[in-house]
N, C-alpha and C positions, 0 to 999 in steps of 0.2 A: 809172136809168143815168147820168145827167151827177151825180147827189150823191154816187155812188158813185167818177164819174172823181176828182171834186172832195176826195173823202174820200183817196183814193190822194196825189192831189198836195200835200196837206198830213202825210202820213206819212211819203211821200218827202221831203218837205222836213226832217223830223226827224230822219230818219233821217242823211240827209248833213250835217246840222249836227251830228249825235250822232258823226259818223266821223270829221270833221275836230277836235272836241274831243278826241276819243280818241287822231289823231295827234299834237296840240298836247301833251298830257299825257304822252303816253307816250312823247315824245323829250324833255321837260322832267326825266322821272321815271327817264327809264330812261338819260341820259346822265349826270346829275344820281348815280345808285349807282354808275355802273361808272367815275365817275372820283376816287369821292369815298368812300372807305372807312367814312367814320362814318355817313354818310346809305345805304348800302350794307347796313350792322348792323343799322340802325332800321328802313328802308320793307323791305327782303327780306321779313320774316318776315310783316309788317303787308301786304303786299301779298297773300301766299302764301294768308291768312287769308281778305281781301278776295274773291279773283277765285273763291271757294267759295261767300261769301256769299249765298243767292237775293235776288231783285231786291227782295223785303217786305220785306228788312233796311235798305236804303235809304229805303223808302218815309214812315219820320218827318220823317226829313232834307228829303224833299222837299216831303210835304204840310205839317209847322207850322213848316218854316224859308223856303222857297224858295217854294212858292206863295202865302204868308202876306203875305211880306215883302216882294215884289216885286207892283209895280200891277196887278190886272184881268187880263186875259187871258197877259199877258207873264208872272208868273209862272207860270201854269199850263202854259204852253210849255216855259218853262225846266225846270220840276220834271219833264215827261216826256221833254225832251232829257237832263236827269240820269240819270233810270231807264235811257233807254237808251245812255249812255253807260258804265253799270255792265254793261253786257251785252256791252258791244264791247271794252273800253279793253285789259283785262290779259294779253291772249297780245301786244298789240301792245307792250305797257312792258316784257315780259321778249324779246320778241325785240329789240327796239332794245337793251335791256342785254345778251345774249349778244352782238350786233353789236362794239358798242363795250368791251365788256369783253376783245373777243379782236381786240383791234385792236395790231401788232407795238409791241411798249415803244420801239422808237428813236425813234418820232410823239412821245413825251414831250420825250425831246431837241429835235426839231424844233423844238417850241412854246417847248423856255424859250430853246433861241440866237437863234430868229428873234423871240422878245416877243410872241408874240401875244395878243390881246387874248381875254377872255371871249366876246364877240359874234363873233369873226372864226372861234374853236377850234371856237365850237356848227356854225355856220354851214357850214362849209370844210371841217371834218373829221370829226364828232363827226355831226352830222345825216346826211351823205354815208352815212356807214358804217353807217348804219341804214336809209338809202333800200329797200334790198332786202329788209330783213329786216321791212318797214313792208308793201310789194309781197305778199310772197309770205304774212303773215297777214291781209291785209285781208278774202280768201275766208273767213276763219274767222270774222271778227268782224264781215263784214255776215251771215254766216249766225246769227251771234246775236243779233244786234241784231235781227232779223226775230221770231225764237223769240220775244222778248217783247213787242213791239211791241204785240200787242193787251193785254198784260195791264197796262202802262205807260199806255195809252191809258184805257183801263177803270180803271183802280185810280184815277188822280188824278180821269177823268171823273165815278167813283160819287162824288168829294164833292159832286157837284152842279157841274161846274164845262161843261160843256158842250162837250167836246173831242172834236174834230170829225178821224175819221181811219178810216182804210180797217177795221182789226181792230174798233174798238167799232160801225160800220155794221153789220159781218157778224155779231157778236154778240148785236146789237139785232134783225138779221133772223131770226136763228135764235128766240129768247126770244118774236118776234112772231109766229111758226109761219108767217114768209114766206119760205118753201123754197127757191122760185123765185131770188128777191133774193139768199138764201145761196150759193146755188150760184154765180152769176154774178158775184158779189163775191168769190167764194175764188178762179173762174177769170181774173178783171182782177187779181187780187193774186197768183196764183203765173207768170201769162205776166208781168207787169211785173217781177217778181224775179230771173227766167230771165232778161230782158233783162237786166238788169243784169249778169250774169252773162256773158252770151256780149260785150256789147259794151264793159264798164269793166273786171269783176274778171279776170275769163281770160284777157285780153291785157295784164294788169297782171303778172299773176300769170306766164305765160309768157315775160316779160320777164327778170321777177324770178329764177324756178329755171331758165329755159331748156325746162324740158316744157311741150309740147302740148299745148291744151286747146281744147275746141270752143269757137272765138272768130271775133267778127270786129272788125277790131282799129281800124278807120275813124274811129269817135266817140271813142276812146281815145288814138291818135296824131295825130286833126288837132282835138280840142276839149280833151278831159280833161285829157293831159298838156302840151299846152303853158300854158293855163291854170294848173294845178298850178304851172308854172316858171316862169312868169311871177308868179303872186302869192307865191311865196316866194322868188324873188328879189329881187324889190320890197323882204319885210321885212326880208330877209338884208342889204340895202344901208340901211334907214333904221335896225338897228338897229349894223351894224357903224359907218355916220355919228357919232350918236349917242354909241357908245361913246369914236369919234375925240375927239369935241366936250367929252367930261365929263373926258378923260385931258388935254387939253390946257388947260380948264381951272384943274383941278387945279393942272397943272405951273405953271401962270401964276402960280397965288398960293402957288406954291412949300410946297404941304401934303405935310410928308411921309409917305411910302406906311404908314408902321405906324396914323396916323391915322385914314388913308383906309381902309385893311382895320378896323380898329376900329369905325369908325363903322358899315361895312358889318355888321358883324357884330354892332354894338348895333342895328343897325333890325330885322336878322333874329331877335334874343334878346326886343326887344318884342311882336314878330309871334305868337314862339312864345309869349310870356307870356302874350298877350291870348287866344290860342284854348287855353290852358290854364287860364285862368281861364274861359273860354266852358267846357269841359269839366267844368271840376270844378263849376260852378252845376249842370248838366246833372245829375252824378252826385251830388251834394248835393241836386238832385231827387228824383231817381228814388229815391235811398238809403234817403228814408223812407219811400216805398212799398214798396219792394223787401225794406225787414223785416218786412211786410205780411204777405208771403208764407209760404206754410206749408210744412211740412216734404211735407206732400199735393201740393203744387204741384209741387216740386221733383223729386219721383218720378216723377211722369206725365211731368215734362219727359225726364227721362234714360230710362224704358221708350220713351219715343215715337222720342226721338234715337236708342237703339238697334234699332228697327222701321226707320228709315229706313236707318241706316249698313249694315245687310244689305241691303237691298234695291238703295241704290247699288254697294256692293263685288259684289254679283253680275251687274247690269248694264254696270257698267265692264267687266268680265271679259268678258260676252259680246260688250260691242262692239269691244274689241280683237282676240277670236278671230275675229268674222263679218270685222274691217279687213283681218286679216291674211291670211284667207283672198282674201279680194277684192281685195289686194294683190298675191297669187299666183299667180290668175288674168289680171290686169292684166299683169304680168310675161311670162305663159308669150304671151297676146296679142300683146305686144310683140316678144318674143325670137323667137317660132317664125312669128308673121305677118310679120316684117318689117315692122311698120309700127304705131302706136301707139290705130288707131281702136278697137279695143278697150276700151283706159284709156279714152279720150277719153269714151267711150260711160258705160264705168261711172263717170263723176267727174259728168258730165252730168248720169245720174240721180237722183246723190246731192245735185246741186245741186239739183233739181226739188222731190225729197223735202225737204230741209232749208229750201225754200222757205215750208211751212205754217206757221204762229207755232204754239207748242204749246198755246195755248189752245182752240185750233179742234178739236183732232183729237179731244175729247170731240163736239162738235154731231155732226162727218163719222159716226165710229164710235158713236153714241148708239144704234143698235140693238144693238150685242154688248153696250155697259154695260150693258143692261137687260134682257139676254137669259139668262137663269140665274143661279148663284149666283155664279159666275167668270167672268162679263162683263166685270163694273167692272175685277177685277184685270189681265184680259186687257188693256183700254183704259189703264190705270194703267202696264202694264207697255212698251207700243207706245210713250207719252208720254215715259215714264222714257228709253225706247234711244231718241229722236226728239231728246232735248234732249241725249244724249251722245254717240252713236256718231258725229257728223261732227266731232268735235275729234279723234277716232281716224281718223276716215275720211280728212280732208284732211292731217291730218300725216302718216298713213304713206303713202297712195296718191300725194301731194305729193311732200311730203321725204322718205320711204325711199326710195322707189322711184329717184329721182334719185341716191341715195349707193351705189346699185349700178352699178357701173362696168359699162366692155365687159370690163377684165381679168378680173374675178369672173364671167363669162359665157361666157368662151374658158377659162376651167382648168374650168369645169363640164364644156364640151364635152370636151377635151381628156381627161379622167379620165374621162368618161361619170358623173359624179353629176345621178342627178338622182332623181325623186320624195320620197319624206321625207327621204331622206338628203340630198340636198339644199337642203330645206325647214330640217332639224334644224340643220346646220353651216354653211350657207353664206349662205342667203336670212336667217334670221330676225337670227342674229348682227350680218350688214351693215346692218339696221335697225333693230337695238334703241335706238339713240339717239331716233329719231325716235318706236318704239313707247311708250319709258316718258316723251316728253314728250307724245306723242296721250295716254298715259294719265293722267298726270296733269291734262291738260286736260280729260275727260272725267271725271275727278273732280269738277272743278270743276261742270263742266256738269252733270253729275247731280244733284248737291247744289240745284245752282241749281233744275232741274227739280221737285224735290219740290214745291214752292206749286202746281203746276196738276197733276201726277199724282195726289196723295193726296188730294187737296179739287176739288170741282167745284160750283158751283151753276147747273144745267140747266132755267132757268123755273120751277117751284115744286118742282123734285126735286135734293136734294144728296145728293151722293157723297162719303161721308167713310170714308177708310180708315185710317185713324190714320196718326202718325208726327210729325215734328218740322213737315214743310212742312203736314200739314192744321193743328197746334197754330197756325203762323203765319200760316195764311189767316185761319183764326177770329179770331183777336184782334186782326187788322188791322181784320177787318168789324166787331167791337164798338169800334175804338177804344181796345180794352187795351193801351194803352201798356208798361205796369207791367209784365204776362205776356210780351207781346213781345218789349219790354228784357230781360227774364230767358232767355227761348228762346234769345233771339240770342248771351247773353254764354254760353250751355252750349254752343250752336251752336261759338261761336267757340274756344271751349277744346276740345272732342272736336275739331275742323280743324288745330288749332295740335299737339295730340299727334300726330295722326296723318301729319302732316303732316310733324313732326323728327321720331319715330322710324322710321316705314313709308317714305316717299319720297324724302327726304332723307338717311334713317340706314341705308335698304337698299336700295333701289332705284336710287338717282341713285349713289350708291356704290359698286354692282357693275355699273354702266353704266361709270362713270369708270376703275375700275381695270380695265376689259377692252380700254380703249381708249385709255390710259396706257402710252406706250414710256417704256419702263425706260432 
């Protein structure tokens, strides 16, 4: 029992560290993209692809570079935190980017008038604009991190590194046949995660969005929030002080501004060049191996990618439909019950289910998986849905419902618009931006889920349902980085094409046209 508690502390520490890294990364990248159109043009499509890449896609970086370059267990822990960050950071980045991008243009005039420095602008204007977005998106990021905590610990630990964590301990218990310990570990995990929702994340979301959730705010109000504020203010003061001293030094040396800017750009160019050299070396290194890949290998990748694409499209559609129905039920509970208890209960149930890591659904539902020819496909669908629905769930039930104002409700009452007519003409159109954002996030989450939905090793039993996720698992297990790289290239190309043609070219274009005032 005590060893499970210790393992939980390790995992919880990794999760909070990955969350902090995600927030800092999101602020830097989100603000940079929003304020620099060149960075926006380069980074936005790259991040669109990266948010859909499964955690296995980042495994070579975690194992070949981080875990090996850093000494001992430090490299191992950093590798696990890095993998967790890839499951948490994306929606926070896009949230910060959208918030800063939507700032009033007069802010730019203020910055120029008062000649505010970079650090001053970042900490006093841009980061403040992104705070609410960070709070609102933390719920989804926290769920995304726990969804892959077990996978991250097991994959890095599979290299003989001895990673201690609640996820790896639970899987170990099931594999060894200690089902009592498996159940106890699962209960400890779920209870502790739900506690973080109730004591930290729900109060944060309620403060950011104004939507009431099931929460106990004392820990957030008295500990978490003041600690975060003190830390952030201290960092801001240090950076602004350093910037002021640097500016004073430059002025005292009478160095022209163009030389300072040129030096800064020169340093940036050197860093970019070094990164490009390393990337080129990797490409050349892999290029020799990729030439050896046969046409058959490419055809196998194409066919398996098509299989997963069909599954992902189906699951995303089902998850959005289910979420819209639940959102409508929540809306009715709020309007006709004159209180949000029904909505709070629905969100809390979602948080409980979202607390179960993806990989644990296979041992939990192992009886169904090995019962009949369709059992494995049923469990795979549940795993896919578990990794997909929460992105649309939280986006629509929290952000979508907040977009339905009292005026819309009063309008429907005055004109007696009810039932399917209200759903089609008022409810869904009002939530369309949140539905589109939730569907896009669910799309990325579903592709991520393919690595645990399409392939699973339970003791001596191997479940292989085909698909690109299954291939990624097999290549990673065999340390076949040549085929793993080729699969990731194929995967990225497919994701990029669909994101550009369908999501950006069709879905969001229609949403923006509908909500643009001529």
